[in-house]
N, C-alpha and C positions, 0 to 999 in steps of 0.2 A: 580455714581450719577444718580438720577432718573429724567428722562425727561418725555415729553408728549408722548402720543401714536401717531402712524402713521397717524391716521385720523385727529388728532388735528394738527400735523405737517403740513399736506397738506393744511388745511384750513387756518392757520395762514400764511404760506408762500405764499399762493395765494394773501393775502393782502400785504405782504411785497414786493412781486414782482411787484405789481401794484404801489408801491411808485416810482419805476423807478429811484432809487438813490436819491430820496428826503428825507426829514427828517420827514414828517408827512402825514398821510392819515386819512380822517375823513369820516365815512360811517353813513348815516342816514337811518333807516329802518322804513318806514311809520311814525306812530306816536310815535315810541319807542325813547328812549334816544340815542343820537349819540354815535357810537363807534369811539375811537380815538386810533391810533397806531402811536407812536413817537419814533424815533431814538434818544437815549440819549448820547450814547458813543460808540466808536469803539475800537477794539483791547484790549479788557479786557482779561488779562492772567488768565486762569483758572488752568492750569498746565504749566509745563515748555514747553510742545510742543503744547498746545491747547489754542487758543484765540477765543473770541466770541464778538459779538456786543450786546450792551444793549438796549432793547426796553421797552417801557411802553405801556400797552394795557389797556384802561379803558372805562367804560361807564360814560359819562360826559355831563352835559347840557352846561357847560362853554367851549368855544372854547380853552382856555388855559389849560383845564384839571385840574384846581385847586381843583375841587370837584369830587371825584371818587367813584362810588358806583356800583360795585367794581372796583378796579384797581389792576393790577399785572405788575411787572417787570420781564422780561425774559432775560437770556443770550442765544443768538442763535449762535450755531456753524454750519455754512453752508459749507459743503464739496461737494456740488453738482457740477458735471461736466455738467449734463443736468438738466434744470430747473424742469422738471417733476419728478425727482427722489427725492421726499421729504423724502424718508426713510434714505437718507444720511445726514439729518438735525438732529440736537439735540437741543431741546428747554428746558432749565432748569429754574424752578421758582426761583426768587431772592427775591421778596417782595410781600406782599399782604396788601391791605388796603381797608377799608370800612368806608368812612368818616361820613356816617349818624349815625353810632354807635361808631364813634371814635376808630376804631381798625386799628392797623398797626403792621404787623408781618414781621420781618427780617429773611429771610431763608438763604441767602448767604450774607456774609459781604465783601464789596469791598472797598479797600483802595488804593489810588494812582494807579488806573487801574489794581489792582491785587486782586484776590479772596483770602482772608486771613482766612475764616472760612465758613463752610457748616454745617447747622443743618439737618442731614441726615433724621431724622424722620419727621421734618417738611416738607422737600423737597418731600418725598413720599406722605405725606398727601396733600399738596397743588398741586402736580402734578395730583393727582386724582381729586381734586377740579377743577383744570383748564380744565382737559378733559371733565368734566361734564358741566362746564360753557360754554366752546366753542361749545359743542354739542347742548346745549340749544339755544345759539345765532345763530347757523346755522339754526336751525328749525324756528327761528324768522325772517330769511332772511338777516342777516348782511353779511354773507360771500358770496357776489356776486361780480362780476367783474363790475367796473364802469371806464369810462374814467375820468381822474382827470383834474380839472382846465380848463373845457370847457364850454363856454357860447353859441357857435354857431357852426353849422356843419362845417363851413369853417375853423374853428380853430381846428377841432378834431385831436387828436394824439391818435392812437390806442395803446393798451397795448404792441403790437408786435414792435412798433416804427414807423409804417407807418403813413403818413400824406398826405395832399392834394397836397404837392409838390413832393411826391414820387409816390407810386403806386395809392394812392388816395382811394376813396370810391365810391360805386354805391348805388343809392336809391333802396330799395326793400320792400317787405312786411315782416311780422313777421316770415315767413318760409325761407326768403332768395331769393324768387323769384323777379328777377329784374323788375323795373318799370320805365318808362320814363315820367310818368305824375306827375307833381309837386303838383297837387291837391290831390293825393291819397297816397303818400308815408307816411310811418310812421316810417321807420327804414333805416339804411344804413348798407351796408356790406363792410367789409375791403377787399380790393382787394389783400392783401398780406396773411392774415391768415384765412380769411372767417368768422371772428367774426361778428355776427348780433347785431346791437346796436340801441336801442331805442333813437330817436332823441330828446325826451323830457326830459328823465331822464339821458340819456347817460349810461344806464345800458346795459351790455352785456347779452343778453338773451339766446344766443345759439352760437354754432359754426358749421356752415354748413359743411358737409363732402366734402372734396376735390373731384375733378373730379376723377372718379373711378380708372382710371389707368394713372397716370401722367407718369409712366415709359414707357408706350406704345408711348407717344409723343416724347420720346428722342430716335429717330431712328438714330443709327450710321451706319447702313448698307445702306448707300446711298452716292452719291457724296458730298464731303465737301462743295462745292459751294451751295448746296441745303440746308445745315444744318442751323439751328438757333444757336445763341451763346450758348444756353443751351446745345444743342446736341454736339457742339464743345467742351464744357467744360466737358461733359461726356466722349467724345472720348479721350481727354487729360488725364483724370483720369484713363481710362482703359489702355491706352498705357504707361503711366508714373506713376503708383501708388506710386512708392518709392519717387517720387519728391513732392507729394502733401503735406506731413506734413511740410516740409520747406517752401513751398509756402504759406500755411495757416498762419504760424507764421510770415512771412514777411508781408502779408496782414494785419494781426492784429496789428503788429507794425506800419505799415503805417497808419492804422485807428487811432491809438492812437496819432500819430503825428498830424494828421489832427485835432482831437478833441482838442489838446492842443495849436495848432498854426494854426488855420483854415484860418485866414486872409492871412497870408504868403503863405500858401500852395495853396490856390485857385487862387492867382494871376497868377500862371503858369499852373494851371490845367484846361484842357478842353476849353481853350480860354474864360473862364468865362461864359460858357453856362449855368451853374448852380450857384445859389446864394450861398454865403458863408454859410448861415444858412442851406440851403438844403444839401450842401456838407458835412457839419458837421453832420447833421441828418443821412445821408447815411453811414458816417463812424461809427457812434454809433450803427446803425442797424447791420451793417456787423460785427463789433467787437462783439456784443452781440451774434450773431449767431455762430461765431467761438468759442468764449469762452464757450458757453453752449453746443455746440454739436461737439466739435473738433474730438473726437474719431470716431463718426458716419460719419462725413464728410470724414475722411480718409478712412473708410471702405466701404462707399456706394457711388458709382459713381452717381447714380440717386439723392440722397439726395444733393450731392455736387453741381450738376447741378441746381436742383430745388431751393435750398435755396439761392444760390449765383448768379445765372445768368438769373433770371426772374425778370422783372420789372427794376426799376431804379438802383438796386443793381448792375446789370451787368455793368453799366457805371463806377462804382467805381472799380469793379474787372478788367475790361479791362484796365483802367488806371494803376492798380497795376501790371498787367501782363507786360505792356510796361516798367514800371520801373524795375521790377524784371529781365526782359531780359537783360537790360543794366548792372545790378549790380550782377547777379548771376554767379557763376563760372561753372554752369552746362551746357555744350554745348548741351546736350540732351533736356534740357528744352528750350533753345534758338531755336534750330532747330524745336523741336515739336511745339512750340507756333507760330513760324514764318509760319510753314507749315499749321497748322490747322486754326489759326486765320487770316492768311494773313496780318501780322502786319509788 
């Protein structure tokens, strides 16, 4: 089957990821016709072993997308472990339509959530068309990152999942330099991922480089009493690397439980020092990090410490450590965490 090229995959998945699990994203580019991407169906069986999600991407003046000039449907097979690896995504053309000239082409036939026919020649032809179409739209400015459904800075939720109840944002200029004068700021910077965001359009204009050597701040060659929680996390990872995969799976399962039963869980968690909404957002953020970077978290002690034990995320992780200590059969983990974290 003929899919889109790597460049197109990266651009399309950039917008899909911005949807954050939602069903639609709508991007306006200056005075151009808005671009709408909508999730139509999930778990479409392409072969016995391969399934994909069906999306519609269209330039449409109407919010409901009834008029599309042009519009295409795609089946997206997303095998990524890390979000950045878009080469592990396959995007397959399904239909093409151009309403102003009343053209509609069926490339793949889907019946009862199963692909029952593929027009191979058309698929090659419209994959080439889609690559060119996406290239042109990128040049026109459609494929930018935006914060979705935000009317005010106080309600901002970054693409990474951070919000003002978690690590929050700082006011800054367009290069990311911090400012504390409310009459001169024009942007905010995410305290978790360092995205720089225009506060008028909520467009992400850049991502400021992280502090040059975060690894240098994780010094485990000093007394434990002087360590930050991130440094203690790195020490645990270095001393007990074989226990990290099981712990991460437990944390992810705990996060999913919070997401599904947040009111019940938060009644006994942390003496209600965090609101149920904040606790749920923390769980979502932690689960996303583990799901997308599991292998790297297991292999890299600095990444493990940096991604999970800085900011409000450490509150959730410390809570999970306490739970895991009481439930795990590993005496080494119990002794290690009791000693390192003084729990």
